C-alpha positions in Angstrom: -142.2 -60.2 34.4 -142.1 -63.7 36.5 -142.7 -66.8 35.0 -145.3 -69.3 35.5 -145.7 -73.0 34.5 -149.3 -74.4 34.9 -149.2 -78.2 35.3 -152.3 -80.0 34.1 -151.4 -83.4 33.0 -152.6 -85.6 35.5 -155.3 -88.8 34.4 -157.5 -87.6 37.2 -158.2 -91.4 37.8 -160.3 -90.5 41.0 -162.8 -88.2 39.3 -163.8 -91.0 36.3 -166.2 -91.6 34.6 -165.9 -87.9 34.0 -162.2 -87.3 33.4 -162.1 -90.1 30.8 -163.0 -86.9 28.4 -163.0 -83.9 30.4 -159.2 -83.4 32.2 -159.4 -82.7 35.7 -158.5 -79.4 35.7 -161.4 -78.3 33.5 -163.8 -79.6 36.4 -166.0 -77.0 36.9 -166.1 -74.5 40.4 -168.6 -71.2 41.0 -167.1 -67.5 40.8 -168.7 -64.1 40.7 -164.7 -62.7 41.1 -165.0 -61.9 36.9 -168.1 -61.0 36.2 -171.1 -59.1 38.1 -173.3 -62.8 38.2 -172.3 -65.9 38.9 -171.2 -68.2 37.0 -169.4 -71.5 36.1 -165.3 -71.7 35.3 -163.3 -74.5 34.7 -161.0 -74.7 37.8 -158.1 -73.6 34.9 -159.4 -70.6 33.5 -160.2 -69.5 36.9 -157.0 -69.7 38.0 -155.3 -67.9 34.4 -158.0 -65.1 35.8 -156.6 -65.2 39.2 -153.2 -65.1 38.2 -153.8 -62.5 35.5 -155.7 -60.4 38.1 -152.3 -60.5 39.3 -150.1 -58.7 36.6 -148.6 -61.8 35.4 -148.6 -62.4 31.8 -146.4 -65.1 30.6 -147.8 -68.7 30.8 -146.8 -72.4 30.2 -149.4 -74.8 30.1 -147.9 -78.5 30.8 -150.4 -80.9 29.3 -151.2 -84.4 28.6 -151.6 -85.3 24.6 -155.4 -86.1 25.1 -155.5 -83.0 27.0 -156.4 -81.0 23.8 -159.3 -79.4 25.1 -157.4 -77.3 27.4 -155.9 -75.8 24.8 -158.8 -75.3 22.7 -160.6 -73.5 26.0 -157.6 -71.3 25.5 -157.9 -70.3 21.8 -160.1 -67.5 21.3 -162.8 -68.6 18.9 -164.3 -65.3 17.2 -167.4 -67.3 15.4 -168.3 -68.5 18.9 -168.3 -65.3 20.1 -170.4 -63.5 17.7 -173.8 -66.0 18.3 -173.9 -65.0 22.1 -175.5 -61.7 23.8 -176.0 -59.8 26.6 -173.1 -60.5 29.6 -172.2 -63.5 28.3 -170.5 -62.0 25.5 -169.3 -59.4 27.9 -167.8 -61.8 30.1 -166.1 -64.2 27.1 -164.7 -61.0 25.0 -163.0 -59.8 28.3 -161.6 -63.5 28.8 -160.6 -63.3 25.0 -158.8 -59.4 25.3 -156.9 -61.4 28.5 -155.7 -64.2 26.3 -154.7 -61.7 23.6 -152.8 -59.9 26.1 -150.5 -62.9 27.5 -148.2 -65.2 25.6 -149.0 -68.9 26.5 -146.8 -71.5 25.3 -148.0 -75.5 25.5 -146.1 -78.1 26.4 -147.0 -82.1 26.2 -145.9 -84.5 28.8 -146.9 -87.7 26.8 -146.6 -90.0 29.7 -147.8 -89.1 33.3 -144.2 -89.8 35.0 -145.3 -87.0 37.6 -145.4 -83.5 38.7 -141.7 -83.7 38.9 -141.2 -84.9 35.2 -143.9 -81.4 34.7 -142.0 -79.1 35.7 -138.9 -80.6 34.5 -140.5 -80.1 30.8 -140.9 -76.5 31.5 -137.0 -75.6 31.1 -136.2 -74.8 28.0 -139.0 -71.9 28.5 -138.2 -70.7 31.7 -134.7 -70.2 31.1 -132.5 -68.7 33.9 -135.0 -67.3 35.2 -136.8 -67.5 38.4 -140.9 -68.6 38.0 -144.2 -69.6 40.0 -145.1 -73.7 39.6 -149.0 -73.8 40.1 -151.1 -77.0 40.1 -153.7 -76.5 37.5 -156.4 -78.7 40.0 -155.6 -76.6 43.3 -155.9 -72.5 43.6 -156.5 -70.7 46.7 -159.3 -68.2 47.8 -157.8 -65.3 49.5 -159.3 -62.2 51.1 -155.9 -60.5 51.5 -152.4 -60.5 49.7 -152.6 -63.8 47.7 -150.1 -66.1 48.5 -148.6 -66.4 45.5 -147.4 -62.6 46.2 -146.1 -63.0 49.5 -144.0 -66.4 47.9 -142.9 -63.9 45.6 -141.8 -61.3 49.1 -139.9 -64.2 50.0 -137.9 -64.9 47.8 -136.9 -61.1 47.0 -136.1 -60.6 50.9 -134.4 -63.7 50.7 -131.8 -63.9 47.8 -130.1 -66.6 48.9 -133.2 -68.8 49.0 -133.7 -71.8 45.9 -137.3 -72.4 47.0 -140.3 -71.3 48.4 -142.9 -73.6 49.8 -146.7 -73.0 50.6 -147.7 -75.0 53.6 -150.9 -75.5 55.5 -151.9 -77.5 58.7 -153.3 -80.7 57.5 -154.5 -84.3 58.6 -154.8 -86.7 55.7 -150.9 -87.3 55.0 -152.1 -89.4 52.4 -152.4 -86.4 49.6 -149.3 -84.1 50.5 -145.6 -83.8 50.8 -144.8 -83.2 54.6 -141.9 -80.6 55.1 -140.0 -80.9 58.6 -139.2 -77.1 59.4 -137.7 -74.8 62.0 -139.7 -71.3 62.7 -137.6 -68.2 61.6 -140.3 -65.6 62.3 -144.2 -65.5 62.1 -145.5 -67.0 58.9 -142.0 -68.0 57.8 -140.3 -71.6 58.4 -137.2 -72.9 57.4 -137.4 -76.2 55.6 -135.2 -79.2 57.1 -136.5 -82.2 54.9 -139.5 -82.9 52.4 -140.8 -86.2 52.3 -143.6 -87.7 49.9 -146.5 -88.8 51.6 -144.8 -90.2 54.5 -146.0 -93.1 56.6 -144.8 -91.5 59.4 -145.2 -87.5 59.2 -142.7 -85.9 61.4 -144.9 -82.7 61.1 -148.7 -81.6 60.7 -147.9 -79.6 57.8 -148.5 -80.4 53.9 -147.1 -78.4 51.0 -149.8 -77.4 48.8 -148.5 -77.4 44.7 -148.0 -73.3 44.5 -144.6 -73.0 44.8 -141.6 -69.9 43.9 -138.3 -71.6 42.5 -135.0 -70.5 41.2 -133.8 -72.1 37.8 -131.3 -74.2 40.3 -134.5 -76.6 40.8 -134.3 -78.0 37.5 -130.5 -79.0 37.9 -132.2 -81.0 40.9 -134.9 -83.0 39.1 -132.3 -84.4 36.7 -130.6 -85.9 40.0 -133.6 -87.8 41.5 -135.1 -91.0 40.9 -138.7 -92.3 40.6 -140.2 -92.2 44.3 -143.8 -92.6 45.2 -146.2 -94.1 42.9 -143.1 -94.5 40.7 -143.3 -90.9 39.3 -140.5 -88.1 39.5 -141.7 -86.5 42.2 -141.0 -82.6 42.8 -140.4 -82.9 46.5 -137.4 -85.3 46.0 -136.4 -82.4 44.0 -136.6 -80.1 46.9 -135.3 -82.5 49.1 -132.2 -82.8 46.9 -131.7 -79.0 46.9 -131.8 -79.3 50.9 -129.3 -82.1 50.9 -126.8 -80.2 48.6 -127.5 -77.2 51.5 -129.2 -75.1 49.6 -131.6 -72.7 51.4 -135.4 -73.6 51.3 -138.0 -71.8 52.9 -141.9 -71.9 53.8 -144.8 -70.0 54.2 -148.3 -70.4 55.5 -151.7 -70.2 54.8 -153.5 -67.4 56.8 -156.3 -68.3 58.5 -158.7 -66.2 55.8 -157.3 -68.4 53.0 -159.1 -71.9 51.7 -158.0 -74.3 49.4 -159.8 -75.5 46.1 -158.9 -79.0 45.2 -160.8 -80.8 43.0 -158.7 -84.0 43.1 -160.8 -86.3 44.4 -164.8 -86.4 44.7 -164.8 -84.9 48.5 -162.5 -81.9 47.8 -164.5 -81.5 44.8 -167.7 -81.7 46.4 -165.8 -79.5 49.4 -164.9 -77.3 46.5 -168.3 -76.6 45.1 -169.6 -75.9 48.4 -167.1 -73.5 48.9 -167.3 -71.4 45.9 -171.0 -71.4 45.8 -171.3 -69.7 49.2 -168.1 -67.5 48.2 -169.3 -66.7 44.8 
């Protein structure tokens, strides 16, 4: 069973003052995917339910010190459940059953040192296994085979690859790491270089924060220094893999897939509109 590392330690400063007390990963979106009626779900629960539906059962959440509310939400509360009735009780009961069937561990990132640092903290949990990294403030809506499953398929077909990235065509390069790629076949590219938020991008692709990694990424993370934003950037560790002649591949979003991102006011508004229509 492939392990999943979900990062949820960012401060969410672009969504203040709401995120002063509530983590941005708990921002509400709409869903009808896991119940008969449209409901309001924290994005992080949606991500978990989505991954659970793909048969993932082993999760590591990397959270900040002040994010106890996330762990509380993912801890069954039987007294609260007894006070519910009807469809809401059925929905929460089903959520709690999924939690009981899952292995969840919690790791603290005490200081906001970046995405790369958050992933590095999961090394003991991951061990020598391959794993998925999924940011807690972004997910993908897909009507076909979900890109996470396509990441796994790509890694299985390419046993020498050390990382598989998910990309999409972008216009705003201030939010994304940008890869330079060579096309191998339809929807499969070899990654020649990655740069975090470049001033002069060399491609029109941006990297989405869903990844498949071999455990070699941890040795690469230990070799990098603080980069953009004075943080440890995961893209810098990926670039180090490439520098050391390891193969890195990328796939792209399909036309029927949409990114749900709650990182900024504008992207959050867009995500609410998309999920309300899709719910």
